N, C-alpha and C positions, 0 to 999 in steps of 0.2 A: 438616393441617386437612382435606384432601380424604379422607384415610384415615378420619379420625374421622367425617366426614359420611357416608361410604359405609357404615361400620359401623353408624351409627345408623339409616340408612335400611333396611339389611338386617335389623336387629333388629326394627324396627317392622313390616316386611313379614312376617318369619317368625312373629312372635307373632300377627299378624292372620290369617295362613293357618292357624295352629294352631287358633285359636278357630273360624274358619269351618268347617274340615274336621271338627273334633270335634263340632260341633253341628248340621250341616246336615240330618242325617237326622231330627232332632227337630222340624223346622219344617214346618208345614202352611199352605197358602195357596190362594187362589182358591176353587175348589169342593171341594177336598180337606179334609175335616174331621178333626181329631185324635180319638183315642180318648176316649170320654166320661170325664169326671172330675167330682168333686163341686164343685170350686171353680175359677173362673177368676180369675186375678190380673191386673188391669189396671194397667199402669205409668203414672204420672202425667205430665202435661205441662200447660202453660197452655192455657186455653180460647181466649184471644185472643193474637194476635201483638203485638209492640211497636208496631205501626201501628194497633192497635185493631180489626183484622179477625179473623174466625174462623180459628182454627188448624186446618188440614186434618188434621194428625196427631191432634189431640184428637178431632175429629169421626169420623175413621176408626176410632179405638179404641173409641169408644162404639158405633158401628154394629156392629163386630165382636163386642163383648161381648153386645149385645142379640141378635144373630143366634144366637150359641152358646146363649144362654139359651132363646130361643124354639124352637130346634130340639132342645132337650133334651140337648145335649152337656155343659152345666154346669147345676147346680142353684142355685148361689150365686155371687155376684160380690164379690170383694174389691178395692176401689179403693184404691190406695196412692200417696200423693204428698206434696208439700210443703205445709205449713200455717204459713208463716213469719210471717204477720200476719193481722189481721182482714180485710185487703183482698186477701189472696192465699191462697186455700184450694183446692188442687187436688182433694182428696177430695170436698169439698162440691160443687164444680162438676161433678165426674163423677157424683155421685149425682143432681143436678138434671137433668143431660143424660140419664141412664138413665131417670129417671122420665118425662121428655118422650117417651121411646121406648116407654113402656108397661111398664117393668120395675117391679114393686112394691118399695117401699122395704124391706120385710121380707126381700127377697132380696139386699140389698146391705149389706156391712160396710165401714166406713170405717177406713182406717189413716192416721192423721195424721202418722206418723213415717217415711214413706217418702221420706226426704230424698235418697237416691241409689238407684240400681238395686240395689246390694248390700244396702242396708237393706231394701228392699221384698221381695226374694227371701228373705233370711234370716228376716225377721220373719214372713213367710207360714208358715214352718215352725215357728219357735220360739215365736212369740207366738200365732199363730192355728191351730196344730196341723195344718197341711197338708203332708204329705210327697209327695203326688201332686197335681199341679195343672197347669193350662194357663196359660201366660203370654201375655197379649194386648198386642201392641205392633207397630210396624213391623218388617219383616224385618231391616233393618240394625241395629236395636236388639236383636232377639231373640237373635242370636248371642252377644252379651255376657251377656245375662240368663241364657241357658241354660248358658253356660260357668260362671257363678257357681253356678247350681243344681247342676250336675254335680260341681263341686268339693266341695259340701256333701252330696253323695250323696243328692240329692233326685230323684224321678222326675217330671220336668217335660217338657211338650210346649210348643211355641210355635205360636201362630196369628197370621198376618199379615193385617191388614185389606185388603180390596179398595181400590184407589186409582185415581183417574183420571190420576194423574201417571205419566209414563213414566220419569222419572229422579228421583233424590234430589238436592236442591240440593248444590252443591259444598262449601259451608260446613258443612253437616250431615255430609257424608261425611268430610271432613277431621277434624272434631271427634270423630267416632266412631272413626276410626283411632287417634287418641291415647287415647281413652277405653278402648279394648280393651287397650292396653299398660298403662295404669294399673290396669286390673282384674287383670291378671296380677300386677303388683307388689303390689296390695292383698292378694291371696290367698296368694301364694307367698313374698313378701318381708316385707311389713309386717304380715301377719296381721290385717288390718282387721276390725273388728266394727261392727255398726250403732251409730250415735251414740246412739240411744235404744232401750231395750228395754222395761222395765216388766213388769207381771205378765202371765201367760198368760191368753188369752181365746179359747179354742177356738171355732171356728165350728161 
């Protein structure tokens, strides 16, 4: 039992190190801006927490996307997230938040089928016609998103939002450790594809 547990721990650790090392040079943060690209892909998350308060991760991503747009690093914003019901619509919430920040609606495209990070990244290329783009999300999430982009031979950079937090909550870090392992399995073992594709709609 202890040997099995030890092997499992080493496997999780090794795969996480592989993802971090292979993508770290593609991540830009603080005052270092990524090379200009036409489109910024914002990965979805809920606007409010389960306690009904503002989700800091959501607000930080919207601030980062608006900053890149205003500074001319990106010309268009693709917001990709879950739209599981009329009561839960991440792309619509992101659009509204960007409009509140002065971003014109004409500069935003909504992807309602970004059910997972893999779906959002692959659809950005195959549905929206972008092989070069900037992914906007928190640093801990960027490693996995960029790993997926690299596997699909896409030229992607990552931009991590500014944050007042000094650490990532333990629950979030543990969830991401497992999510990275599942990402490797999705790509190299299960050959996972986006759940929904549909017709091409180039930006």
